[in-house]
C-alpha positions in Angstrom: -18.2 -5.1 -14.1 -20.0 -8.3 -13.2 -23.6 -8.3 -12.0 -22.9 -9.7 -8.6 -20.5 -6.9 -7.7 -22.8 -4.2 -9.2 -25.6 -5.7 -7.0 -23.4 -5.7 -3.9 -22.4 -2.0 -4.4 -26.0 -0.9 -5.1 -27.6 -2.8 -2.2 -24.8 -1.8 0.2 -25.3 1.9 -0.7 -29.0 1.8 -0.4 -28.7 0.8 3.3 -26.9 4.1 4.0 -28.9 7.3 4.6 -28.7 10.0 2.0 -26.0 12.6 2.4 -27.0 16.0 3.8 -25.1 19.2 4.3 -25.3 18.7 8.0 -23.7 15.3 8.1 -20.6 14.6 10.2 -18.6 14.5 7.0 -19.4 18.2 6.3 -19.1 19.3 9.9 -15.8 18.1 11.2 -14.7 19.5 14.6 -12.6 22.6 14.5 -8.9 22.1 15.1 -9.0 24.1 18.3 -11.5 21.6 20.0 -9.0 18.7 20.2 -8.3 17.7 23.8 -5.5 15.6 25.4 -2.3 14.6 23.7 -2.2 15.5 20.0 -3.3 12.8 17.6 -2.3 12.5 14.1 -4.5 14.2 11.5 -4.4 13.2 7.9 -4.4 15.6 5.1 -8.0 14.7 4.4 -9.0 15.6 7.9 -7.2 18.9 7.6 -9.2 19.9 4.5 -12.5 18.4 5.8 -12.3 20.5 9.0 -12.4 23.6 6.7 -15.4 22.3 4.6 -13.1 21.4 1.7 -12.9 25.1 0.9 -9.4 24.7 -0.6 -10.9 22.5 -3.4 -14.0 24.6 -4.0 -14.4 25.7 -7.6 -12.1 23.1 -9.1 -13.2 20.3 -11.4 -12.2 17.4 -9.2 -11.4 13.8 -9.9 -10.7 11.6 -6.9 -8.4 8.6 -7.0 -9.2 6.7 -3.8 -10.4 3.5 -2.2 -11.9 2.6 1.2 -8.8 4.0 3.0 -9.7 7.5 1.8 -11.6 8.0 5.1 -11.8 10.7 7.7 -11.4 10.2 11.5 -15.2 10.3 11.6 -15.4 7.2 9.4 -16.8 9.1 6.4 -15.3 8.6 3.0 -13.8 11.7 1.6 -16.0 11.6 -1.5 -19.1 11.3 0.6 -17.8 14.2 2.8 -17.1 16.4 -0.2 -20.5 15.9 -1.7 -22.1 16.6 1.7 -20.1 19.9 1.9 -21.2 20.9 -1.6 -17.8 20.3 -3.2 -18.9 17.6 -5.7 -16.2 15.7 -7.7 -16.9 15.2 -11.4 -15.5 11.7 -11.2 -13.9 9.0 -9.0 -11.2 6.6 -10.1 -10.8 3.1 -8.6 -7.4 1.4 -8.3 -6.8 -2.4 -7.7 -9.6 -3.7 -5.5 -11.9 -0.9 -6.6 -13.1 2.5 -5.4 -15.3 1.0 -2.7 -13.0 -2.0 -2.2 -15.2 -5.0 -3.1 -12.7 -6.8 -5.4 -10.0 -9.3 -4.4 -6.3 -9.1 -5.4 -5.8 -8.6 -9.1 -9.4 -7.4 -9.5 -11.4 -4.2 -9.8 -15.0 -3.0 -9.9 -15.3 -1.8 -13.4 -17.0 1.5 -14.5 -20.2 2.4 -12.7 -22.1 5.2 -11.1 -21.6 5.3 -7.3 -25.1 4.8 -6.0 -24.5 6.7 -2.8 -23.3 10.0 -4.3 -24.2 9.6 -8.0 -20.5 10.3 -8.9 -19.3 8.4 -12.0 -16.6 5.9 -11.1 -13.9 4.9 -13.7 -12.0 1.7 -13.4 -8.3 2.8 -13.4 -6.7 -0.5 -12.4 -4.1 -1.5 -14.9 -4.5 1.7 -17.0 -1.3 3.1 -18.3 -0.7 6.9 -18.2 -2.1 7.5 -21.7 -5.3 5.6 -21.0 -5.7 7.3 -17.6 -5.1 10.7 -19.1 -7.9 9.9 -21.5 -10.2 9.2 -18.6 -9.2 12.5 -16.9 -10.0 14.3 -20.1 -13.3 12.5 -20.7 -14.4 13.3 -17.1 -13.5 17.0 -17.7 -11.4 17.4 -14.6 -8.6 19.9 -13.9 -7.5 18.5 -10.5 -6.7 14.9 -9.5 -7.1 14.3 -5.7 -5.1 11.3 -4.5 -6.0 9.7 -1.1 -5.0 6.1 -0.7 -3.2 4.7 2.3 0.1 3.0 1.5 1.8 0.3 3.6 5.4 1.3 2.9 6.6 -1.5 0.6 7.7 -1.0 -3.0 5.7 -3.9 -4.3 2.4 -2.6 -2.9 0.8 -1.2 -6.1 -0.9 1.9 -4.8 2.2 4.0 -5.0 2.5 3.1 -8.6 -1.1 4.1 -9.1 0.0 7.5 -7.8 3.0 7.6 -10.2 0.8 6.8 -13.2 -1.8 9.4 -12.1 1.0 12.0 -11.9 2.2 11.2 -15.4 -1.4 11.1 -16.7 -2.3 14.4 -15.0 0.7 16.1 -16.6 -0.5 14.8 -20.0 -4.0 16.0 -19.4 -3.0 19.4 -18.0 -4.4 18.7 -14.6 -3.0 19.5 -11.1 -2.4 16.8 -8.5 -3.4 17.2 -4.9 -2.1 14.5 -2.5 -3.9 14.2 0.8 -1.1 12.8 2.8 -1.2 10.0 5.4 1.4 8.5 7.7 3.6 5.6 6.6 2.5 2.9 9.0 6.1 1.6 9.1 7.5 5.0 10.1 10.3 6.7 8.2 13.1 4.1 8.1 14.2 2.9 4.7 15.4 -0.7 4.2 16.1 -3.4 1.7 17.5 -3.6 -1.9 17.0 -1.1 -4.7 15.0 -2.0 -7.8 17.1 -2.7 -10.9 15.3 -0.9 -13.7 15.7 -4.0 -15.9 13.2 -5.7 -13.5 10.6 -3.0 -13.5 7.0 -4.2 -13.5 3.6 -3.5 -12.0 4.9 -4.3 -8.5 7.9 -1.9 -8.9 8.1 0.6 -11.7 11.0 2.8 -10.6 14.3 2.4 -8.6 13.4 2.9 -5.0 14.3 0.5 -2.2 12.0 -2.2 -1.0 10.9 -0.5 2.3 11.0 3.2 1.1 10.2 4.9 4.5 8.3 7.8 2.9 4.7 9.0 3.0 2.8 9.2 -0.3 3.2 12.9 -0.2 7.0 12.6 0.1 7.0 9.9 -2.7 5.0 12.3 -4.9 7.8 15.0 -4.5 10.4 12.3 -5.1 8.7 11.1 -8.2 8.2 14.6 -9.6 11.9 15.5 -9.2 13.7 12.2 -9.8 11.6 10.3 -12.4 9.1 12.3 -14.4 11.6 14.6 -16.1 13.6 11.5 -17.2 10.5 10.2 -18.9 10.2 13.5 -20.8 7.2 14.5 -18.6 7.1 18.0 -17.3 5.4 17.7 -13.8 2.2 19.7 -13.4 1.2 21.5 -10.3 1.7 19.3 -7.3 0.1 20.2 -3.9 0.7 18.1 -0.7 -1.8 18.6 2.1 0.4 17.6 5.0 -0.3 15.3 7.9 -0.4 17.1 11.3 1.2 15.8 14.5 3.2 12.9 13.0 6.9 12.2 13.3 9.0 9.9 11.2 9.7 7.6 14.1 6.0 7.0 14.8 4.5 3.6 13.9 0.8 3.4 13.1 -0.2 2.3 16.6 1.0 5.6 18.0 -1.1 7.8 15.6 -4.5 7.4 17.2 -5.9 6.7 13.7 -8.2 3.7 13.0 -6.8 1.1 10.7 -8.8 0.6 7.5 -7.5 -2.4 5.5 -6.1 -0.9 2.3 -6.7 -4.3 0.6 -8.5 -7.5 1.6 -5.3 -9.2 2.7 -3.9 -6.4 4.8 -6.2 -6.7 7.9 -4.1 -5.2 10.6 -1.1 -2.8 11.2 1.0 -5.9 12.1 0.3 -7.3 8.6 1.8 -4.1 7.2 4.9 -4.4 9.4 5.5 -7.9 8.1 4.6 -7.3 4.5 7.9 -5.8 3.1 9.5 -9.1 4.1 6.9 -12.0 4.1 5.3 -10.4 1.0 8.2 -11.9 -0.9 6.8 -15.4 -0.2 4.5 -14.7 -3.2 7.6 -15.4 -5.2 7.9 -18.9 -3.8 5.8 -22.1 -4.0 5.0 -21.6 -0.3 1.6 -20.1 0.7 2.0 -16.6 1.9 -1.2 -17.1 4.0 -3.8 -15.9 1.6 -7.0 -17.8 2.3 -6.3 -17.8 6.0 -7.3 -15.2 8.7 -3.6 -14.1 9.0 -2.2 -13.4 5.5 1.6 -12.7 5.4 1.8 -13.9 9.0 1.1 -17.6 8.3 3.6 -19.1 5.9 3.9 -22.7 4.8 3.1 -25.6 2.4 2.0 -29.2 2.3 4.5 -31.5 3.9 6.3 -29.0 6.2 6.8 -30.0 9.8 8.2 -28.7 13.1 11.8 -28.5 11.9 11.5 -25.1 10.2 10.0 -23.4 13.3 12.6 -25.2 15.5 15.5 -23.8 13.3 14.1 -20.3 13.3 13.6 -20.4 17.0 17.2 -21.2 17.6 18.3 -18.0 15.8 16.5 -15.7 18.3 15.8 -13.0 15.7 15.1 -9.6 17.2 11.5 -8.4 17.6 9.9 -11.6 16.4 8.8 -15.1 17.4 7.7 -18.1 15.4 5.0 -20.7 16.2 4.6 -24.0 14.5 1.2 -24.0 12.8 -1.0 -26.1 10.4 -3.6 -24.6 8.2 -5.9 -25.2 5.2 -6.2 -22.2 2.8 -9.6 -21.4 1.5 -8.2 -19.6 -1.6 -4.9 -18.8 -3.2 -2.2 -21.5 -3.1 -3.1 -25.0 -1.9 -6.8 -24.5 -1.6 -8.3 -27.1 0.7 -4.9 -28.7 1.2 -3.5 -29.2 4.7 -0.3 -27.2 5.1 2.4 -27.0 7.7 4.6 -24.0 8.5 5.1 -21.1 10.9 3.1 -18.2 12.2 5.2 -15.0 12.5 4.4 -12.8 15.4 6.0 -9.4 16.0 7.1 -8.9 19.7 8.9 -5.6 19.3 8.1 -3.6 16.3 11.0 -1.2 16.7 13.6 -4.1 16.8 11.9 -6.1 14.1 13.5 -6.1 10.6 10.9 -7.4 8.1 13.3 -8.0 5.2 16.1 -9.6 7.1 13.6 -11.8 8.9 12.2 -13.0 5.5 15.6 -13.6 4.1 16.4 -15.7 7.2 13.1 -17.6 6.6 14.1 -18.3 3.0 17.6 -19.6 3.9 16.4 -21.8 6.7 13.5 -23.2 4.7 15.9 -24.2 2.0 18.2 -25.9 4.6 15.4 -27.7 6.5 13.0 -28.6 3.6 15.2 -28.6 0.4 12.7 -30.8 -1.3 9.8 -28.5 -0.6 11.2 -24.9 -0.8 11.2 -23.7 -4.4 10.9 -20.4 -6.2 7.9 -19.8 -8.5 8.8 -21.0 -12.0 8.4 -17.5 -13.4 11.0 -16.1 -10.9 8.4 -13.6 -9.6 10.7 -13.1 -6.6 13.0 -11.1 -8.9 10.3 -8.5 -9.5 9.4 -8.4 -5.8 13.0 -8.0 -4.6 14.0 -5.8 -7.5 16.6 -8.1 -9.2 17.8 -11.7 -9.4 20.4 -11.1 -6.7 18.4 -12.4 -3.7 17.3 -15.6 -5.5 20.7 -16.4 -7.0 22.6 -15.7 -3.7 20.3 -18.0 -1.8 20.7 -20.7 -4.4 24.4 -20.4 -4.2 24.3 -20.9 -0.4 25.1 -17.4 0.8 24.4 -16.6 4.4 21.9 -14.0 5.7 24.6 -11.4 6.7 26.2 -11.6 3.2 22.9 -11.3 1.5 21.7 -8.3 3.5 25.1 -6.7 3.3 25.0 -6.8 -0.5 22.6 -3.9 -0.7 23.8 -1.6 2.0 25.6 0.8 -0.3 22.6 1.3 -2.6 20.3 1.7 0.4 22.6 4.4 1.8 22.6 6.2 -1.5 18.8 6.1 -1.7 18.6 7.4 1.8 20.8 10.3 0.9 18.9 11.1 -2.3 15.5 11.1 -0.6 16.4 13.5 2.1 15.7 16.6 0.1 12.2 15.4 -0.6 11.2 14.6 3.0 8.5 16.7 4.7 8.4 15.3 8.2 11.2 15.0 10.8 
C-alpha cells in the first residue's frame, strides 16, 4: 500500500467521530416505524434493524466496499462495531475496502483507522490465497455485501464466487447481504464460452444476468462449485425486502453509492452492459470524463456517427454529437469526437443491442478509425470471438443479436430455480 493512500485513509478517518453504541448505525429504526409506500430494504438494513443479532457470536470476516452501506449512510462494518458485533477482519476487492483506488487498483493491507479492524487486500487473490487469508484471520463466517451493477464483466460477482470457493476450502460459512439488481431482473446478451474465461467473466452466464448477488450465490453453489470439486459450505442469504424483479434502481428509494469510481449514476449502470464493451475497442469509453460509459469516441471522429445513429431511432435512447478531452485513460489530453448516449426510456432501452448498433455504425461511418484492441479484449467482455468476427464479416445487428437467443433462453430457464424474488 503506498504512503499517499495510507495517509488519505488515516486522515479521512480521523475526521469522523469515534463510534459509540448509541450511533445511528447501532440504532436503526424498527421495521414497524416505516411510513408511506414501502421502500426497498437491503439485507444489511434488515440485520442492522435487529442490532446484527443474527451474526453475534460468530467470528466474522466482511468482504465489502463503500457500497456496503445502510440507509442511514453508515457502513456495515462501522455499524457492526458500534453494535458490539465486531468483525475479526475486512477484505477489500478491486478499488479497496474504503474505495480509494482507481480501476485495476487496491488499497493493500492495513488496519482500518476508524474501527481498528484489520483489512486484507483480496483483489486478484485466487481461492487458495483467499482461503489462507480467511484462516489467518481466524474467521468462521464470511459476510459479503457489495452492490453489483448487473453485468457479467463487472468483477465484484467474481469476487463473490472466489470467496465462496475460498470459504468452502477454509470451512467457513457465507452470508450474503442481498441488494437489488439496479437493472431489474431481465437477462440479456450472449453466454460466456468457457474457453474465454478470465477475470471479467469466470463462468458461463449471460452478459446481463438479471440476478441479485444472493441469487447468483445460489446459482454458483448449485451450478458451478460442485463441477470444480468444491463442496459448497453453508450459504445464507439475507433477503431484500419490498423489491420486485421489474423494479429498476430509481424505484427502490435507495441512495446510489458509486460501486466503483467510474460508475457515478444509476444511468451509468443501465448503459454499462452495452457500452462497457467499448473497453475492447480503440475508442475511449469515457473514462477521464465526467460521464464514463455515456461519452464514447476517439480523435478524428465527426458528426457523421451521431447522424447515422439518429436515423435508426433506437428505442429508449438518444445520441448527441460531442467533443471531449479525457483526463486519464485512453487519449489523455487529446481532443476527441463522438457521441453522448442518453437513456430516455429505461424500460424500452436495450443496452447490448444499442452497443452492437454503435459498433456496426462506427465501422460503417469511420472505418479508418474504428478498430478492436490488438489483444482482442472484446472477446473476453462479450464471452467469445463471435461478436467481433460477425461485425468484421459485415453481419447486421438483427443477425448478431439473433445469434445468441437460444443460449439466452436456456440460461433463463436454468436460473429460474435459483431466483428468490418475483
